N, C-alpha and C positions, 0 to 999 in steps of 0.2 A: 686376311690378317698377315700373310707373309710379307706383303709390301709394307705394312705398318711396322713389322718387326725389323725389316731391312732399314727403314728410315730411322728407327730408334737406334739401331746399331751404328749407323753412319753418324748420327748426332753424338753418341757416346764417344766414338773415335775422334770426332772433330774437337770435342771439349777436352779430351785427354791430350791431344796434340797442342791445344791452346795452353794447357797447363805446363807442358814441356817448354813451349816458347816463352811463357812468362817467367818460368823458373830460371831461364838463361838471361833474360833481360826484360825489364818492365816497360821500357820505352826506348826509342831511338830517333835520331834525326838524320835525314839524308837530303842534301841540297836545300837546306833551310826549311824542309817540311818535317814536322814532328808527328810520330805515331805512338800512341799509348795503348797498351793492351788492357783488357778487362782486369779488374782486381781479382786477387786470388780467392777471396771469399765467394764471389759470384761464380767463378769457375768450379770451385769445390761443390757448391750447391747444384750446379747444372750437371756435374758428373754424377752426383748422388741421384738426382732426379732421373737422368737417362738410364743409369744402371738399374734403377727400380723398374722403369718402363720395360727395358729389355727382359728383365726377370719375369715381370708380369705377363708379357706377351709370349715368352718361352713356355711358361707354365700353362698357358691357354686360358687365362682369365682369372676369375675369382675362385678361390678354393674354400669349400665349406669344411670347417673343422669339427663342428658339433651341431647336431640337430636336437632340439628339445621339443617333444610333443606335449601339448597342453590339452587336457580333457575339458 
């Protein structure tokens, strides 16, 4: 699971860096070639997703809050 957690942390870091790049400039052109970054909504969704994955893996999986026994 450690490898999975490391991968999730790397993804979260990469999407945070993408957010910073997009906040500075949405697209640019160099030597006639144009590059457009992902839209901010997609980046926000991915940051939320990977943050929840890191939290889930850090906690060690599913947490049980309540158990109800039925006779």
